[in-house]
Structure formats: structure tokens, C-alpha cells
C-alpha positions as CSV (number, residue, x, y, z in Angstrom):
1,M,21.7,-23.0,-82.4
2,D,20.5,-20.1,-80.2
3,Q,20.9,-16.5,-81.5
4,L,23.2,-15.4,-78.6
5,T,25.7,-18.2,-79.4
6,T,25.6,-17.2,-83.1
7,L,26.2,-13.6,-82.3
8,R,29.1,-14.6,-80.0
9,A,30.6,-16.7,-82.8
10,Y,30.3,-13.9,-85.3
11,S,31.8,-11.3,-83.0
12,R,34.8,-13.5,-82.2
13,L,35.2,-14.2,-86.0
14,V,35.6,-10.5,-86.7
15,E,38.0,-10.1,-83.8
16,L,40.1,-13.2,-84.5
17,E,39.8,-13.2,-88.3
18,S,39.9,-17.0,-88.3
19,F,37.2,-19.7,-88.5
20,T,39.7,-22.2,-87.0
21,A,40.5,-20.0,-83.9
22,V,36.8,-19.4,-83.2
23,A,36.0,-23.1,-83.5
24,D,38.8,-23.9,-81.1
25,E,37.6,-21.3,-78.6
26,L,34.0,-22.4,-78.7
27,R,35.0,-26.1,-78.9
28,V,33.0,-26.9,-82.0
29,K,34.0,-28.0,-85.5
30,Q,35.1,-25.3,-88.0
31,S,32.3,-26.5,-90.4
32,T,29.8,-25.7,-87.6
33,I,31.0,-22.1,-87.3
34,S,30.7,-21.8,-91.1
35,K,27.1,-23.0,-91.0
36,W,26.2,-20.6,-88.2
37,I,27.6,-17.6,-90.1
38,A,25.9,-18.7,-93.4
39,A,22.6,-19.1,-91.6
40,L,23.0,-15.6,-90.0
41,E,23.7,-14.1,-93.5
42,D,20.7,-15.8,-94.9
43,E,18.5,-14.4,-92.1
44,L,19.9,-10.9,-92.6
45,G,19.9,-11.0,-96.4
46,V,23.4,-9.6,-96.6
47,R,26.9,-10.9,-96.8
48,L,28.8,-10.3,-93.6
49,V,32.3,-11.7,-94.6
50,D,34.0,-12.5,-97.8
51,R,35.9,-15.8,-97.6
52,T,38.7,-17.2,-99.7
53,T,40.9,-20.1,-99.1
54,R,43.6,-17.9,-97.6
55,S,41.8,-14.8,-96.2
56,L,38.7,-13.4,-94.6
57,R,37.4,-9.9,-95.1
58,V,34.6,-8.3,-93.2
59,T,32.1,-6.3,-95.4
60,D,30.9,-2.8,-94.5
61,A,27.5,-4.3,-93.5
62,G,29.4,-6.9,-91.5
63,R,31.3,-4.1,-89.6
64,R,28.0,-2.3,-88.8
65,F,26.4,-5.5,-87.6
66,Y,29.5,-6.4,-85.5
67,R,29.2,-3.2,-83.5
68,R,25.7,-4.1,-82.5
69,A,26.3,-7.8,-82.0
70,S,29.4,-7.3,-79.8
71,M,27.5,-4.9,-77.6
72,I,24.7,-7.4,-77.1
73,V,27.1,-10.2,-76.2
74,S,29.0,-7.8,-73.8
75,D,25.8,-6.6,-72.1
76,Y,24.6,-10.2,-71.6
77,D,28.0,-11.2,-70.1
78,A,27.9,-8.2,-67.8
79,A,24.3,-8.9,-66.7
80,I,25.2,-12.5,-65.8
81,G,28.3,-11.3,-63.9
82,E,26.3,-8.8,-61.9
83,V,23.7,-11.3,-60.9
84,R,26.3,-13.9,-59.8
85,E,28.2,-11.2,-57.8
86,E,25.0,-10.2,-56.0
87,A,24.2,-13.9,-55.2
88,S,27.7,-14.4,-53.8
89,A,27.4,-11.2,-51.8
90,L,24.2,-12.4,-50.1
91,R,21.4,-9.9,-50.1
92,G,17.8,-9.7,-48.9
93,R,15.7,-10.0,-45.8
94,I,15.4,-12.8,-43.3
95,R,12.6,-13.1,-40.7
96,M,13.6,-15.4,-37.9
97,S,11.8,-16.6,-34.7
98,V,14.1,-17.3,-31.8
99,P,13.5,-18.5,-28.2
100,V,13.9,-15.6,-25.7
101,V,16.7,-16.8,-23.4
102,F,18.6,-18.9,-25.9
103,G,18.2,-16.2,-28.5
104,Q,19.6,-13.4,-26.3
105,R,22.5,-15.5,-25.1
106,F,23.6,-17.1,-28.3
107,I,21.7,-16.1,-31.4
108,V,22.1,-12.3,-31.0
109,P,25.9,-12.4,-30.9
110,L,26.1,-14.8,-33.8
111,A,23.6,-12.9,-35.9
112,T,25.5,-9.7,-35.2
113,A,28.7,-11.2,-36.5
114,F,26.8,-12.5,-39.6
115,L,25.3,-9.1,-40.4
116,L,28.7,-7.4,-40.0
117,E,30.1,-9.8,-42.6
118,H,27.2,-9.6,-45.0
119,E,26.1,-5.9,-45.3
120,G,23.4,-6.7,-47.9
121,V,21.4,-8.9,-45.5
122,E,18.5,-7.5,-43.4
123,L,17.3,-9.4,-40.4
124,E,14.1,-9.3,-38.4
125,L,14.4,-11.1,-35.1
126,V,11.2,-12.1,-33.3
127,F,11.7,-13.3,-29.7
128,G,9.3,-15.7,-28.1
129,D,9.0,-19.3,-26.9
130,R,5.7,-19.8,-28.6
131,Y,5.7,-22.4,-31.4
132,V,5.1,-20.1,-34.4
133,G,3.6,-21.1,-37.8
134,L,6.3,-20.5,-40.3
135,V,4.2,-20.4,-43.4
136,E,1.2,-18.7,-41.9
137,E,3.2,-16.0,-40.2
138,G,5.7,-15.4,-42.9
139,Y,8.9,-16.7,-41.2
140,D,12.0,-17.8,-43.2
141,L,13.5,-19.5,-40.3
142,A,12.8,-20.5,-36.6
143,I,15.3,-21.7,-34.0
144,R,13.9,-24.2,-31.5
145,V,15.4,-25.9,-28.5
146,G,14.1,-29.4,-27.5
147,I,10.6,-29.0,-29.0
148,P,9.5,-31.8,-31.2
149,V,9.6,-30.9,-34.8
150,D,6.5,-30.5,-36.9
151,S,6.9,-33.2,-39.5
152,T,5.8,-30.9,-42.3
153,L,8.8,-28.5,-41.7
154,R,12.3,-29.0,-42.9
155,S,14.7,-29.5,-39.9
156,H,18.4,-28.5,-39.9
157,S,20.4,-29.7,-36.8
158,L,22.4,-27.1,-35.1
159,G,23.6,-29.2,-32.2
160,N,22.5,-31.2,-29.3
161,G,22.7,-30.2,-25.6
162,G,21.3,-31.8,-22.5
163,R,19.0,-30.9,-19.7
164,Y,19.8,-31.3,-16.0
165,P,17.4,-31.6,-13.1
166,V,18.9,-29.2,-10.5
167,A,18.0,-27.7,-7.1
168,A,19.6,-25.2,-4.7
169,P,21.5,-26.5,-1.6
170,S,18.9,-24.5,0.5
171,Y,16.1,-26.5,-1.0
172,L,17.8,-29.8,-0.4
173,T,18.4,-29.0,3.3
174,H,14.6,-29.3,3.8
175,H,13.8,-32.0,1.1
176,R,15.6,-35.3,0.6
177,A,17.3,-35.4,-2.8
178,P,15.5,-37.8,-5.3
179,R,17.2,-41.1,-5.9
180,E,14.9,-42.2,-8.7
181,P,12.9,-40.2,-11.2
182,E,9.7,-41.3,-9.6
183,D,10.7,-39.5,-6.4
184,L,10.2,-36.2,-8.2
185,R,6.4,-36.7,-7.7
186,E,7.0,-35.8,-4.0
187,H,9.0,-32.6,-4.8
188,Q,8.1,-29.0,-5.8
189,C,9.0,-29.0,-9.5
190,L,9.3,-25.8,-11.5
191,V,7.4,-26.5,-14.8
192,H,8.1,-24.9,-18.1
193,T,4.7,-24.1,-19.6
194,E,5.8,-23.9,-23.2
195,R,7.2,-27.4,-23.5
196,S,5.0,-29.7,-25.6
197,T,5.5,-32.4,-23.0
198,R,4.0,-30.1,-20.4
199,A,4.6,-31.6,-16.9
200,A,6.1,-34.9,-18.0
201,W,9.8,-35.3,-17.5
202,S,11.8,-38.2,-19.1
203,F,15.0,-39.9,-17.9
204,R,16.9,-42.9,-19.2
205,R,19.1,-45.4,-17.4
206,G,20.4,-48.2,-19.6
207,K,17.6,-49.5,-21.8
208,K,14.8,-48.2,-19.5
209,T,13.1,-44.9,-19.9
210,H,11.2,-43.3,-17.0
211,H,8.4,-40.9,-17.7
212,V,7.4,-38.9,-14.7
213,R,4.5,-36.4,-14.3
214,V,5.6,-33.6,-12.0
215,G,4.1,-30.5,-10.6
216,G,4.5,-27.8,-8.0
217,R,3.7,-24.2,-7.0
218,V,5.5,-22.5,-9.9
219,S,5.1,-22.7,-13.6
220,A,6.7,-20.3,-16.1
221,N,7.5,-19.9,-19.8
222,H,10.9,-18.2,-19.2
223,S,13.9,-20.4,-18.5
224,E,16.0,-17.7,-16.9
225,S,13.2,-16.9,-14.4
226,M,13.0,-20.6,-13.5
227,L,16.8,-20.6,-13.0
228,H,16.5,-17.7,-10.6
229,M,13.7,-19.4,-8.6
230,A,15.6,-22.7,-8.5
231,K,18.7,-20.9,-7.1
232,S,16.4,-19.3,-4.5
233,G,15.3,-22.7,-3.2
234,L,11.8,-22.9,-4.6
235,G,12.1,-26.3,-6.1
236,V,13.6,-28.7,-8.7
237,A,14.0,-27.3,-12.2
238,L,14.8,-29.2,-15.4
239,L,17.0,-26.7,-17.4
240,A,19.4,-26.7,-20.3
241,S,23.0,-27.6,-19.6
242,W,24.3,-24.4,-21.2
243,L,22.1,-22.4,-18.8
244,V,22.9,-24.1,-15.5
245,E,26.6,-25.1,-15.9
246,P,28.0,-21.9,-14.4
247,D,25.9,-22.3,-11.3
248,L,26.8,-26.0,-11.0
249,E,30.5,-25.0,-11.1
250,R,29.9,-22.3,-8.4
251,G,27.8,-24.7,-6.2
252,T,24.8,-22.5,-6.2
253,L,22.9,-25.4,-7.9
254,V,23.3,-29.1,-7.3
255,P,22.8,-31.7,-10.0
256,L,20.2,-34.4,-9.3
257,L,19.7,-38.0,-10.5
258,E,23.3,-38.1,-11.9
259,E,23.0,-41.9,-12.6
260,Y,20.4,-41.2,-15.2
261,E,21.0,-39.8,-18.7
262,P,19.7,-36.3,-18.9
263,P,17.0,-35.5,-21.4
264,S,18.1,-34.4,-24.8
265,A,17.8,-30.8,-25.8
266,P,18.4,-30.7,-29.6
267,V,18.7,-27.3,-31.2
268,R,17.2,-27.1,-34.7
269,A,16.7,-24.5,-37.4
270,L,13.2,-25.0,-39.0
271,T,12.4,-23.8,-42.4
272,P,9.1,-23.9,-44.4
273,P,8.4,-27.1,-46.4
274,G,8.9,-27.5,-50.1
275,R,10.8,-24.3,-50.5
276,L,14.3,-23.9,-51.9
277,L,16.4,-22.1,-49.3
278,A,17.7,-18.7,-50.3
279,P,21.5,-18.5,-50.2
280,R,21.3,-15.9,-47.3
281,V,19.2,-18.3,-45.2
282,R,21.4,-21.3,-45.9
283,A,24.5,-19.2,-45.1
284,L,22.9,-18.1,-41.8
285,I,22.0,-21.6,-40.8
286,E,25.6,-22.8,-41.4
287,H,27.0,-19.8,-39.5
288,L,24.8,-20.6,-36.5
289,R,25.7,-24.3,-36.6
290,V,29.4,-23.5,-36.5
291,G,29.0,-20.8,-33.9
292,L,26.9,-22.9,-31.6
293,A,29.2,-25.9,-31.6
294,P,31.3,-25.0,-28.5
295,A,28.2,-24.3,-26.4
296,L,26.5,-27.5,-27.5
297,A,29.6,-29.8,-27.4
298,G,28.2,-31.6,-24.5
């Protein structure tokens, strides 16, 4: 038996003055407690308790040893309690990469609420649509929208939105609205330069998937800028549903190819491979998943 358990048994024996009571508390046989105490006395070379069939008396040496032993047990229990309390309180630093527009619109408000709730957590937010190397650049977490996941990373789903092809009414007065995805080849398309698919847009209808290479006068790596240019009539843009829905409701943008299923825009939290998630990171991921649910319900 380990020394700490023996010290705990001896301390409780002095306090309860009963082998039977200690055995019941530690859920072992009374004979086991007797063996532990006898082994402890043999190791110390002194008698700690005098036993009779009807009574138990702690010796002077036993009293002195008890004071030390009980302090050791108490300090150990206190140390365990402090560590568990710190773990439950969530402490430490999180370095997180987030897309610019999605991050500003959704992650910042949710992260703010998380930090207000967990005062022991420190957060470094790095904005950018570039696909960062989590391990190489020291990130604990990266939020990505619609970009294929590196198979070496751990992926945690936060929700799944859609993308809509849209254009302004002013653009459609001079250009016939596309009826099929292939018609987009004849249009000015605003291309997002950070997408891994580059200038290839995909649409599905039934069991058939259409892959169309598009192009135009404008390319950009900032979704909100593309939204502004699409509203100004510069061309067709393929944008996230959460970004364009207000303009669709106002009529400042018109949805195109509505008979086709819009491309998926999954939102994922990526974490380094082969690493146990720290409680603070795991808690933040769950906080984001719950908080993003209303925006990604569609």
C-alpha cells in the first residue's frame, strides 16, 4: 500500500479511535488496517498505538507522529482541491486564427462573452483569410469557413451554412440572368482569391453536380468588399448566406440559379493533430458551436 494511504489510515485511527470505523470509511477489512499500522510501526521502529481487545491508546510517539502525518494528508488534499478548482475555472492562453469578415461579425461577439465568463483565459485573435499552419505558427485553434480541411488536423464542426450566387438588379438589367451554371462563363464573376477551388464554382441539382470555371474583371480576398461590388452592379458573386441574406430581403441583391442547391459552406474549428485539447480550448469550441447555431441554421 502507498505511504499516503497508510498515513491517512493512521490519522483517521487516531481521530476515530476505532479500527472498525477506519476500515468502514476506507472500505477495506479491519485486518487490512491492522496490517498497515503494524507495517508503519515496523518501519518507524516505535509503537504508535497500544491495543487491547476493548480499547486503543495512542502513545506519546504516536501523538507526535500524528501531528506530522495529519498535516501531510491535509496538504495533499488541499493541493488536489486547488488544482481541480483551477481546472474548472479555466485558465491559460488561446491563440486563434479567424477569417476577417466572419470573425468580425460572429467570432468577436462570441469570444467577448466567453472572456467575460472566464476571467482566467487570455485570447490572441489573429485575423486573416490565409490558411495558416497551426503547428508551425503556434496556433491552438483556427476557424475556417468552407475551406477543405487538412486531413492531418482535427476538425470540429461548428455548423453548416450555404453560399448563394447573387447579383444586383442594375447588373441584371444589362445581362441576362443565368439559367444554368454553365451560363456563368458568359458573366462577369467576382472571384474570391483565397478559396482553394480558386475560380471553380460547383452547383448541384438532383444527382448531377456542375463544376464551372468562372472569371471576370474583379478578384479579391475580402468577402465584404465583394459584397459591396456586387451590390454596385459589377457582376455575380458567390457569397455566404449569412452575408447576403439582409440584402436579399431588401432587394438590393437578387438570388440566381435558385433551382440548384447552393454550395455548402461548412464552418469548422481546426486544432493541431495528436494533441489533447486543453479544457479552455474545448470550452471555447463548444461556446462557439452553440453561439453560431442561429446564424448557421440554414
